[in-house]
C-alpha positions as CSV (number, residue, x, y, z in Angstrom):
1,Q,-4.7,1.0,19.6
2,V,-3.5,-0.5,16.6
3,L,-0.9,0.5,14.8
4,L,-0.1,-0.2,11.1
5,T,4.2,0.1,10.4
6,E,5.1,0.3,6.9
7,S,8.4,0.4,5.5
8,G,9.5,0.2,2.0
9,G,9.8,3.9,0.1
10,G,12.8,5.4,-1.3
11,L,14.1,7.0,-4.3
12,V,14.2,4.9,-7.1
13,Q,14.4,5.9,-11.2
14,A,11.9,5.5,-13.7
15,G,11.3,1.9,-14.8
16,G,12.2,0.7,-11.2
17,S,10.3,-2.0,-8.4
18,L,10.2,-1.4,-5.4
19,R,7.8,-3.3,-2.2
20,L,6.1,-1.7,0.5
21,S,4.9,-3.7,3.7
22,C,2.3,-2.7,6.6
23,A,2.6,-5.0,9.4
24,P,-0.6,-4.4,11.8
25,S,0.1,-4.7,15.4
26,E,-2.4,-7.8,15.9
27,N,-3.5,-10.2,13.6
28,M,-3.9,-9.2,10.2
29,Y,-7.0,-10.8,9.3
30,N,-9.1,-9.3,12.1
31,F,-8.8,-6.6,9.5
32,N,-11.9,-6.9,6.9
33,E,-9.9,-4.8,4.7
34,M,-6.4,-4.0,4.5
35,G,-4.9,-1.4,1.6
36,W,-2.5,0.7,0.0
37,Y,-3.4,4.5,-0.8
38,R,-1.2,7.2,-2.1
39,Q,-1.3,10.9,-2.0
40,A,0.4,13.2,-4.4
41,P,1.5,16.7,-4.0
42,G,-1.7,18.8,-4.5
43,R,-4.0,15.9,-4.8
44,E,-6.0,13.8,-3.0
45,R,-5.9,10.6,-1.5
46,E,-6.6,8.2,-3.3
47,L,-7.1,3.7,-3.5
48,V,-3.9,2.2,-5.3
49,A,-4.5,-1.5,-4.2
50,R,-6.6,-3.3,-1.5
51,I,-7.1,-6.6,-0.6
52,S,-9.9,-8.5,1.1
53,V,-9.6,-11.0,4.1
54,G,-10.6,-13.3,1.4
55,G,-8.3,-12.4,-0.7
56,R,-10.5,-10.6,-2.8
57,T,-8.2,-7.6,-4.8
58,N,-8.8,-4.5,-6.3
59,Y,-6.5,-2.1,-7.9
60,A,-6.5,1.6,-9.6
61,D,-6.7,1.2,-13.2
62,S,-3.5,3.3,-13.3
63,V,-1.4,0.3,-11.8
64,K,-3.1,-2.4,-13.4
65,G,-0.4,-4.9,-14.5
66,R,2.2,-3.2,-12.8
67,F,1.2,-3.3,-9.0
68,T,0.4,-6.6,-6.9
69,I,-0.5,-6.4,-3.7
70,S,-0.9,-9.9,-1.2
71,R,-0.4,-11.1,2.3
72,D,2.4,-12.6,3.8
73,N,1.0,-14.7,6.4
74,A,4.8,-15.5,8.1
75,Q,5.3,-12.1,8.4
76,N,1.3,-10.7,9.4
77,S,1.9,-8.3,6.8
78,V,0.7,-6.7,3.6
79,N,2.8,-6.3,0.5
80,L,2.6,-4.3,-2.6
81,H,5.2,-4.9,-4.9
82,M,5.5,-2.2,-7.5
83,D,7.0,-2.6,-10.9
84,N,7.4,-0.1,-14.2
85,L,7.5,2.7,-11.9
86,Q,6.4,5.7,-13.4
87,A,7.2,9.2,-12.8
88,E,3.6,10.2,-12.1
89,D,3.8,7.3,-9.1
90,T,5.7,9.8,-6.9
91,A,3.7,10.4,-4.3
92,I,3.3,9.6,0.0
93,Y,1.6,5.8,0.1
94,Y,-0.1,5.1,3.6
95,C,-1.3,1.9,5.1
96,R,-4.9,1.2,5.6
97,A,-6.8,-1.2,7.6
98,T,-10.9,-1.6,8.4
99,S,-12.0,-3.5,10.9
100,L,-16.1,-3.1,11.2
101,A,-17.0,0.8,11.3
102,R,-13.1,1.8,11.8
103,I,-10.7,3.0,9.7
104,Y,-6.9,3.2,10.6
105,W,-4.3,4.3,8.9
106,G,-0.2,4.3,8.5
107,Q,2.2,7.0,9.3
108,G,2.5,7.0,4.9
109,T,5.9,6.3,3.5
110,Q,7.3,8.2,0.8
111,V,7.9,6.8,-3.1
112,T,9.9,9.2,-5.4
113,V,10.4,8.2,-8.9
114,S,12.6,10.4,-11.0
115,S,12.4,10.6,-14.5
């Protein structure tokens, strides 16, 4: 069973930064793609950013220029660095990994931005 362990959420003031980390229980390069999604109260879960096994990245329009997704090979983790956070970024952030036809989710980490 694949486990995705997330860390790094918390409370930050608007304009601040946070870094989220997702560490899978196996080599992260076993997955075709890893990414971060978020779900705010009353809203559907949405893509924030993703990175393919080859390093190609995609971002939601709302976070382009503010968020950066990257891999840390030494830590076997996928990180999401978030700058200039705004109140609308408040949500539970979930790590996701895909392998062939299977999808794995982390338990989620809360990010709260105070205005």
